[in-house]
Structures are given as C-alpha cells and as structure tokens.
N, C-alpha and C positions, 0 to 999 in steps of 0.2 A: 773608688767603685771594688767591689768582690769579682776577684777574677771566677772565671771558669776552673773546675779541678782539671788536672792533666789525666790526657785521655788515650788508651792506647790507638783507637780508631784516629785514623787521619784524613785529611782533607786529599783525594789526588789530585796527583799533580795537573794534569788533563782539565781539572775542575776549573783549576787556578789558571791557568792558559785562557778557557773557555771565558771565566770573568775579564781578564785583560782584554783578549778581543773586542769584549760586547762594551766593558767602559767607556773605552775612546770612540765607539763607534754611535752611540747614542745621543750624541751631541756633534755638531758640528760649531758652532763656535765656542773659542774658550771660558769667555764669562761666564756663558749657562753652565758650561761643564765645570770649571771652578767652582762653582756657587753649590753645586750638586756634591762635588766630592767632600767640599768642606762642610756642608751640611748633615752628609752621612756619616763623618770623621767627628761631631759634636761632641761624642764620650769619652775620645782618643785624641784630643788635640795636641798631643805631644807629637804623633805622626807628620802634621802638617808642617813646622819646619823643617824636614826631611824632601818634602817636596819641592820640586823648582817648577810652580807654574806659568816659566816663564818659556821652559820647553815645549813640545810639539804635546798635545794629548796621548798620542802612544806612549810618548815616552815618560809621562805623567802617571799613566796606566801601568804601564811595568813597572814604574819605583814604589807605587804601591802595593802592588801585587808582590812584588819581592819582600817587601817591610811585611806586609801580612805572616807570607809564609815564612819566613826567617824566624817568627816568634807567634807559632799559631796558637798556644793555649794562651796565651794571654788576649791574642785579638782574634780568637775564634768569636766572639757575640758579632764584630761587625764585619766577618768575612760572613756570614751566613746573611747576616741584613743585607749586605750587598748584593751578594747574588740572590737571595730571595726577592729583594725589592727590583732588580734588574730584570729579571726572570718572568717578572710579574706585569712589564711593560707592554702595551697593546699597542700606541699611538706614539711618535716621536715629533711633536709640532715643530722643535726646533730645525729639524731635517726637510720638513713638509716645505716651510717657508722657504727652504733653500731653491735655485733655480735649476738644479739639478736632484730635487728632491726625492723623485721616484726611486731614482737610483742610488741614493742613499738608503731611506728607508727601508730597500731591498737588500740592503748587504746590513743595516742593524738588526731587522728583524731574523734576518737568518743567523749571525752570532746572538741575540738573545734566542734562538730555538738551540742552537747550543748549548750555552749555558744555561738551558731549561732543560736538555737530557739530563745534563750531569748533577742538576740539583736532586733529580729525579734521582738517577742512581744512590744521592749521597743522605737520603731521607733518616738511616738510622742516627748518622750524627748531626741531622739539622732536629730530628727529634727530640735525640739528648741537650741539644742547646737550650730547645725551646723550653723543654722542662726546668732547664736549670735558670735560664732567664726569668723563667714563670716565680721559681721559687725566690730569687732572689727580689723580684718584683714585689712580691706578697712579705716579705721579709723588711721592706723599704718601707713597704703600707704601714704595718706594725709599727716601724720605728714612727713614723710619722704622727701614726696616732696616738701614741705614748707618749708622744712630746704635746701633742693638742690635748691632750687627758690631764697632765699634769698641769700645762697652762691654766685650763679651767681649775681645775682645784684650788692652785695656786691664788686666782681672781675669787675664788667663791670664799677662801679664808681671808684674803685683804677683808671683803666684804663684811664677812663675821667679825673681825675682830672691830671696825667700824661701830657695827651695830651695839658691840659692848658701851659704847659710848657713848650712844644717843641716849638725849634726854628728852626726847618728846616719844614718851611710852604706848602711846596708842598706834604712832608711824611706827615704831620698830616691828608689834606685830604683824602689820600687815606687809613690813618689807621683810620680816621672817615667815611670813608662809610664802611670796614669790623665790625666797632662796632656798626653802626647802623642795620645791617645785623643781628648780633648777637641779638643784644636788641630785635630786631622786632621778631626774632626766639624765643626767649623765651617767647612770649605771642603768638605762634602760626600764626602771621601773615603771614607767608610763601613769606617772604623777597626775592626777587630774585637782584643779583649784577648786577653793572654796564655793560650795555651794548650798541653797538652804531648799529645808523638805519641811511640810509640812509639823509643826511642831516644834523642828529644832535646828539649828547649821551646822552644817559639819566644816573642817577646817580645810577636808581635802581628803581623797584616797587615791590607791595605789594595788599594783599587781605586783607579786614577787611569788617567782615559781607559777604554782601554778592555784596559789589563794589570792584574795581581794582582802585589803584591808583598807580599812577606816583612819584616817589620820586625826589627831586632837593633836596642837602644838599652844603652848602657853610659855612665855616670856616672863615671867610674874617674878616680886620680889620674895615672895614667899612660894614655902615647897606646894607641891600639888598633895591634896589631903584624901581622906577617904571618900569625901561626900560627891568630889570631881570627880575619882574614880566609877564608883558607883552609876551616875550619871553617864557614864562611856560605857560601862557595860551594858548597862539598857536600850542605849542604843548602836550598840555590835547585833545585839541579842534579835534587833528589830528587821534587821537585812540579811537576816537567814544564814543558815549552819555552815556554809561555808566561807561565813564571814570574818574576820581576825581584827583584831585594832593594833596602832601604834598611838601609844599617850606620849608626844614627847613635852618633857619637862626642862627647861631649861635650868629652873632652882634646885631642879630633884624632886625627892618625893616624903610624906613624912612615911615615919616607922610604923605607925598604926596602920595608914594605908597600904604600906608594903605589905605587913603582915595580914591583912585581909586576903590579900591576893596571893600568899604564899604557897596555896595547896590547891588551887585551880583559878583557872584565870583565861580568858580570850582573848587577852592582850598582851601583847610585852611592852615595854618601857625605854627611853632614851631619856637621857640629860645631857648636859652641859658636854663632860667628860667625852661621852660618846661622839660627838662632834668634833671636837679637837682632835682626837684618837684620828678621824677620819681624814680630817682635813689636811691633816701633818701628815696623812697614806702612813701610817705604820697600822693601817688596817682598811679593807675595802668595805666599803659599805655594804655591799652585798654578802660577804665573809662576817659583816657583824650582825645581821641581820639571822643568818643564818647560823648562830652559836646560840644567840637569845632566843629563836624560835625553836631552835631545839630544846634548850633547858627548859622553857616551859613547858614542853609536851613532856620531858622525862622525870621534871618534879614539879608541875603546875604553879608555878613561882613566876610572878610577872616581870621580877627584876633580875639583872645579870651585869654587875658594872664591868668596862672593859677590859679594867686591871686586872681582874678575875680571870676573862679569856687571856690574855697574856702571860700568865701565870698558868696556866693551861697548855699553852701551844710551848713555850719556853722544856 
C-alpha cells in the first residue's frame, strides 16, 4: 500500500495518550479486545508480532500507541482510523454484560469523550489523511478497473480469433453481432442489438458522443460493394438528419464502392484490420471512431485505414 506523504503537522502527544486510554477501556474481555485490534491492523499486519497479547490490555494498548507514534508518517492512516472509530462509539456491549457494567461503561464513555475532544482538535490532520486515503482508493479503483478492462479485451480477442476459424458462416454472423455489442458496451457506446423495422432489418445501433449511429456488420468472403453501401446510405437517411452510420465489413470494401463515398458520406467504415488493432489494444475503439469521424467530416471520405491513423499519430 502506498504510504502517506510526510507532513509538517503531527498528531498531538495528548491525542496519542487519549487513544491509549480509550483503547483498553472499551473492552473488558481480552479475546474481543484482541479481535478488535487485529481487525483494525489488517492493513498493517507487520505490527501484530510486536504486540504481546498475553500482557494486559493496558500494556498492549501502550505498546501499539508507542509503535504508531514512533513511525507516524507510515502509520498515520491506521492511527486516524483507530481514533475516529473509537471516538464514534456510543455503546460498549462487552462492558454492559459484566457485573460492574455500569461503572465500566462510565469509564469507557469518559475516555472516549476525551479522545473525541482530541480528534476534534486534530481536524486538519484528519482532513488531510482522509483526502489522501480517498486519492489512494480512487487510484486503486482505477488500477482494478484497468485490469478488468484489459481482461475483457483479451477475452473478446480470443473469441474473435475463434470466429475466424468457424465453418458455420451463418452462426459466425450471429456470433459476430453479439461480439460487436459486447465490444461497444465495453466502451460505453450504448449498443442496441439487431432489430426489424418495416421493410428493413438493422444489425444494430449505438451512441457515440452526441450522435446516434446505425450499424451494419458483415463477415462475408467477398468485399462489400457499392450496392450494399447504397442501401445502407438510404437506411441512414430514413432515420433523420442527426443519424450517422457505421458499416463493418471484415473482408473490406471494393475500390469502386469507396470511390463513390470518397467526397460525401453519411457513414464511416471499419474492417478486420481495425478490429485487430482495437483488440490488440494498440488503439481504443472510441479513439478510432473519433479519427474516422473527423476524417469523414473533413474530407467526405467514408474510409480511413487504421495504419494511416498510426502514421499520423507517430
């Protein structure tokens, strides 16, 4: 775990004393006391062998606070956590069950109140600690999210490779639609599965930035020609002026089809090379979309190979 940065501010010695006094008084029995201490030290287990739980609770509390104070920078997180956790206690069930429970609870209540008073005086340090802890937690979450993201990417890549070897072309087409939906969902593009409207079938749809896209995806042996792109253009124009299109062809497109849509186009295109670049994580899908859409907007051309994008970036 990353440790807090060294600070000029330090915890007041009296606050440490209040922590030691309160810690040993909140439990009467040693077993729940030990369980509590071990639980609070779960992120700093190296401290546990230095505590002699065979000694009295008062001695163990003193040993722990001495260790925390000796290396305040390193153990600021657990020190603050202990102070805040104990200061927030308003009941002491283990004490309440004892014969002299009322007396014990009164002593614990007074000790906790004193600790609470000192935590109030240490608010600047506590605030800095909490902000630092929040930053560490956010960083850890991003790291975890990144690992999950990479794992899903790898799983999709393996599925993509398996689809290449498929012998049932119809099943591969169905699997490909599901694959695209999962890939686009990974990038929060809000994909919508295939659906049927009057006189036409739509392979899917998704949102990117502020635009709505109609999706057509084909995994044919032959390249997609002008006739297919003309039909796609007509389908897009039926949807409204803010609708764009993405035509995916794993086998690519014929030169005459690309020539027709090289000066004006309502759609962009992707091929197998684009998908491999994304699945190899050489480029993000959303970044690829941005480059292709910008190219179409500036030139009117529906096609921009990923190799050209890489050459521009380099």
